[in-house]
C-alpha positions as CSV (number, residue, x, y, z in Angstrom):
1,M,105.1,-65.7,238.0
2,D,103.9,-62.4,239.4
3,A,102.6,-59.4,237.4
4,E,105.8,-57.4,238.1
5,T,108.1,-60.1,236.7
6,K,105.9,-60.6,233.7
7,A,106.0,-56.9,232.9
8,L,109.7,-56.8,233.4
9,L,110.3,-59.7,231.1
10,T,107.9,-58.3,228.5
11,I,109.7,-55.0,228.4
12,W,113.2,-56.6,228.6
13,G,112.2,-58.9,225.7
14,M,111.1,-56.1,223.4
15,E,113.1,-56.2,220.1
16,L,114.4,-52.6,220.6
17,V,115.7,-53.4,224.1
18,Q,117.4,-56.6,222.9
19,K,119.0,-54.8,220.0
20,L,120.4,-52.1,222.3
21,L,121.6,-54.7,224.8
22,A,123.4,-56.7,222.0
23,K,125.3,-53.6,220.9
24,A,126.0,-52.1,224.3
25,T,129.2,-52.6,226.4
26,R,127.6,-50.7,229.3
27,N,123.9,-51.1,229.7
28,K,122.9,-48.7,232.5
29,N,121.1,-46.4,230.0
30,I,119.2,-49.4,228.6
31,Y,118.0,-50.5,232.0
32,E,116.9,-46.9,232.7
33,I,114.7,-47.2,229.7
34,V,113.3,-50.5,231.1
35,S,112.8,-48.8,234.4
36,K,110.8,-46.0,232.8
37,E,108.7,-48.4,230.8
38,L,107.9,-50.3,234.0
39,S,106.8,-47.2,235.7
40,K,104.3,-46.7,232.9
41,V,102.6,-49.9,234.0
42,G,102.7,-48.9,237.6
43,V,105.9,-50.7,238.7
44,E,108.5,-48.4,240.4
45,R,112.0,-49.9,240.2
46,N,115.3,-48.2,239.5
47,W,117.6,-49.3,236.7
48,K,119.8,-51.3,239.0
49,Q,116.9,-53.3,240.5
50,C,115.8,-54.1,236.9
51,Q,119.2,-55.2,235.9
52,D,119.7,-57.4,239.1
53,C,116.3,-59.0,238.6
54,I,117.0,-59.9,235.0
55,K,120.5,-61.3,236.0
56,N,118.8,-63.4,238.7
57,L,116.1,-64.7,236.4
58,L,118.7,-65.6,233.7
59,A,120.9,-67.4,236.2
60,K,117.9,-69.4,237.5
61,Y,116.9,-70.2,233.9
62,R,120.4,-71.3,233.0
63,K,120.7,-73.5,236.1
64,T,117.3,-75.1,235.5
65,S,118.1,-75.6,231.8
66,L,121.5,-77.2,232.6
67,R,119.9,-79.4,235.2
68,S,117.3,-80.5,232.7
69,K,119.9,-81.3,230.1
70,E,121.9,-83.3,232.6
71,N,118.8,-85.3,233.6
72,Q,118.0,-86.0,230.0
73,L,121.6,-87.2,229.4
74,C,121.5,-89.3,232.6
75,H,118.2,-90.9,231.6
76,Y,119.6,-91.6,228.1
77,H,122.7,-93.3,229.4
78,S,120.7,-95.1,232.0
79,A,118.4,-96.5,229.3
80,Q,121.4,-97.4,227.1
81,I,123.1,-99.3,230.0
82,K,120.0,-101.1,231.0
83,S,119.3,-102.2,227.4
84,S,122.8,-103.7,227.2
85,Y,122.2,-106.2,230.1
86,P,119.6,-108.9,230.8
87,S,116.5,-107.5,232.4
88,N,117.1,-109.3,235.7
89,S,120.5,-107.7,236.2
90,F,119.0,-104.7,237.8
91,D,116.5,-106.5,239.9
92,Y,117.7,-106.0,243.5
93,S,114.7,-107.5,245.3
């Protein structure tokens, strides 16, 4: 993860920002705060770029998280199925 993304996530994850986002129906003003905080650490992005980046990161996280859960479930069912049959039932050599 690059320094810019780390800084964005750190600011976005601040308790104040999260509280504001939880209460807001429109969040442009909140992402303007995020943008201003980023500029303090040398990253120049407008509010829309910050919002889009967070949306993309959340989408990737959810996709990865869902895939991980599916894989865990698949491995669990696979183990359950294999344990129900004799060990040589799945030997295709």
